[in-house]
C-alpha positions in Angstrom: -138.4 -63.3 1.8 -138.9 -59.7 3.1 -138.6 -58.5 -0.5 -141.4 -60.8 -1.6 -143.6 -59.7 1.3 -143.0 -56.1 0.5 -143.9 -56.7 -3.2 -147.2 -58.4 -2.3 -148.0 -55.5 0.0 -147.3 -53.0 -2.8 -149.6 -54.9 -5.2 -152.4 -54.8 -2.7 -151.9 -51.0 -2.3 -151.7 -50.3 -6.1 -154.7 -52.5 -7.0 -157.5 -50.3 -5.5 -155.8 -47.2 -6.9 -156.0 -48.6 -10.4 -159.6 -49.6 -9.9 -160.5 -46.1 -8.8 -158.8 -44.6 -11.8 -160.7 -46.8 -14.2 -164.0 -45.9 -12.5 -163.2 -42.1 -12.6 -164.3 -41.8 -16.2 -165.3 -38.2 -17.1 -167.5 -39.4 -19.9 -170.0 -41.2 -17.7 -171.8 -40.7 -14.4 -173.2 -43.9 -12.8 -175.8 -42.9 -10.3 -176.9 -44.6 -7.1 -180.4 -46.2 -7.2 -182.8 -44.4 -4.8 -185.8 -46.6 -3.9 -187.4 -43.7 -2.0 -188.5 -41.9 -5.2 -190.6 -43.1 -8.1 -188.8 -44.8 -11.0 -189.2 -41.9 -13.5 -187.4 -39.5 -11.0 -184.6 -41.9 -10.3 -181.5 -41.2 -12.5 -179.4 -44.3 -13.3 -176.7 -42.9 -15.5 -175.5 -40.1 -17.7 -173.4 -40.9 -20.8 -171.7 -38.6 -23.3 -170.8 -39.1 -27.0 -170.0 -37.2 -30.2 -172.5 -37.4 -33.1 -171.3 -37.7 -36.7 -172.4 -34.1 -37.3 -170.2 -32.8 -34.5 -172.5 -32.4 -31.6 -172.0 -33.4 -27.9 -174.8 -35.8 -27.0 -175.7 -36.3 -23.3 -178.0 -39.3 -22.6 -179.8 -39.4 -19.3 -181.4 -42.6 -18.3 -184.0 -43.1 -15.5 -185.2 -46.3 -13.8 -188.7 -45.9 -15.3 -191.0 -44.0 -17.7 -193.1 -41.0 -16.6 -196.3 -42.3 -15.2 -198.3 -40.1 -12.9 -195.9 -37.3 -11.9 -196.5 -33.6 -11.9 -196.6 -31.5 -15.0 -194.0 -29.3 -13.3 -191.5 -32.2 -13.2 -188.4 -31.9 -15.5 -185.3 -33.7 -16.4 -182.5 -31.2 -16.2 -179.0 -31.3 -17.6 -176.6 -28.9 -15.8 -173.5 -27.7 -17.6 -170.8 -25.7 -15.8 -168.9 -23.9 -18.6 -168.0 -20.3 -17.8 -171.6 -20.0 -16.5 -174.1 -22.4 -15.1 -176.5 -23.7 -17.7 -179.7 -25.6 -17.2 -181.1 -27.5 -20.2 -184.5 -28.9 -19.5 -187.2 -31.1 -21.0 -190.5 -32.0 -19.3 -190.7 -35.6 -17.9 -194.3 -35.7 -19.2 -193.9 -36.7 -22.9 -197.3 -35.3 -23.6 -196.1 -31.8 -22.9 -194.3 -29.8 -25.6 -190.8 -31.3 -25.6 -188.7 -28.5 -27.1 -185.5 -27.8 -25.2 -185.5 -25.1 -22.6 -182.2 -23.3 -21.9 -181.5 -21.1 -18.9 -178.3 -19.6 -17.5 -177.0 -18.2 -14.2 -173.8 -17.4 -12.4 -171.2 -20.1 -12.2 -171.7 -22.0 -9.0 -171.1 -25.5 -7.8 -173.5 -28.4 -8.4 -174.7 -28.2 -4.8 -176.1 -24.7 -5.2 -178.6 -25.5 -8.0 -181.7 -24.3 -6.1 -180.1 -21.0 -5.1 -179.1 -19.9 -8.6 -181.2 -17.1 -10.3 -181.7 -18.6 -13.7 -182.8 -16.4 -16.6 -183.6 -17.4 -20.2 -180.5 -18.0 -22.3 -179.9 -16.7 -25.8 -177.8 -19.7 -26.7 -180.4 -21.3 -28.9 -180.6 -18.1 -30.9 -176.9 -17.7 -31.2 -176.0 -21.4 -31.9 -178.0 -23.8 -34.0 -178.0 -27.4 -32.7 -179.3 -27.2 -29.1 -181.9 -29.9 -28.8 -183.6 -32.4 -26.5 -185.8 -35.4 -27.0 -187.4 -38.1 -25.0 -186.0 -41.6 -25.3 -187.1 -44.8 -23.6 -186.7 -44.2 -19.9 -184.9 -40.8 -20.1 -183.9 -38.0 -22.5 -181.1 -37.1 -24.9 -179.7 -33.6 -24.9 -177.7 -32.3 -27.9 -175.2 -29.4 -27.7 -173.3 -28.0 -30.7 -169.5 -28.3 -30.5 -169.0 -24.8 -32.0 -170.5 -23.3 -28.7 -167.8 -25.0 -26.6 -164.8 -23.0 -25.4 -162.2 -25.7 -25.4 -159.8 -23.8 -23.1 -162.4 -23.4 -20.4 -163.4 -25.8 -17.7 -166.4 -28.0 -18.4 -168.5 -30.3 -16.2 -172.0 -31.7 -16.3 -174.6 -33.3 -14.0 -178.2 -34.4 -14.3 -181.2 -33.9 -12.1 -184.9 -34.6 -11.8 -186.6 -31.5 -10.5 -189.8 -29.7 -9.8 -189.6 -26.3 -11.4 -191.7 -23.3 -12.4 -190.8 -22.2 -15.9 -191.7 -18.7 -17.1 -190.7 -17.0 -20.3 -187.7 -15.3 -18.8 -186.9 -17.2 -15.6 -186.6 -20.6 -14.1 -187.3 -21.3 -10.4 -186.3 -24.7 -9.1 -188.5 -25.6 -6.1 -187.5 -29.2 -5.4 -184.7 -31.6 -6.4 -185.8 -35.2 -6.5 -182.5 -36.8 -7.7 -179.0 -35.9 -8.8 -176.8 -38.1 -10.8 -173.7 -37.3 -8.7 -175.6 -37.4 -5.4 -173.6 -38.8 -2.5 -170.2 -38.2 -4.3 -167.6 -35.5 -3.7 -167.9 -32.5 -6.0 -166.3 -33.4 -9.3 -163.0 -31.7 -10.1 -163.5 -29.7 -13.3 -161.5 -30.5 -16.4 -161.1 -28.5 -19.6 -163.5 -29.1 -22.4 -160.7 -30.3 -24.7 -159.8 -33.0 -22.0 -163.4 -34.1 -21.9 -163.5 -34.3 -25.7 -160.3 -36.3 -25.9 -161.8 -38.7 -23.4 -165.0 -39.1 -25.4 -163.1 -39.7 -28.6 -160.7 -42.3 -27.0 -161.7 -46.0 -27.1 -164.1 -46.9 -24.3 -162.7 -49.5 -21.9 
């Protein structure tokens, strides 16, 4: 009888751990809904995939379409990969929607506003960086030939107010962050992320 009780107790202990492991999917960020900000600024999720032409695709979805926000509002994909990269597209679809790429020193997600971002040469060195508006969000494309598969790689998404100049980016306000309210993600190697993306989705 004691053995049965111990087994039941063990099952209760293992159950939540298994659930946490399933939810800890490095391919996807499920964001908490924030009713205090307007729908176009509220990030719902970030998903990753590989395109047939060997590009990493990051899809950022928001609760609503851009309506009456500021022209200085942007959707920002942050990639931590040897440096901190900020890939931006204006939330206003009427503005020019080419991808903007800036880089700065490698810092944690929580330090976004303190990073001195300068214009990156990535788009000149590697073909395939792109961004486009989709229904309630944006899609960012990154060429796989840029990725150092032995280095750590992590990503996050933000809605921000920013001043964009030719050679610099100054973020003045963060409206929402996909990982907001969670502990800082443990970084994994790029090859581990790629293996997860290519594995069957549960």
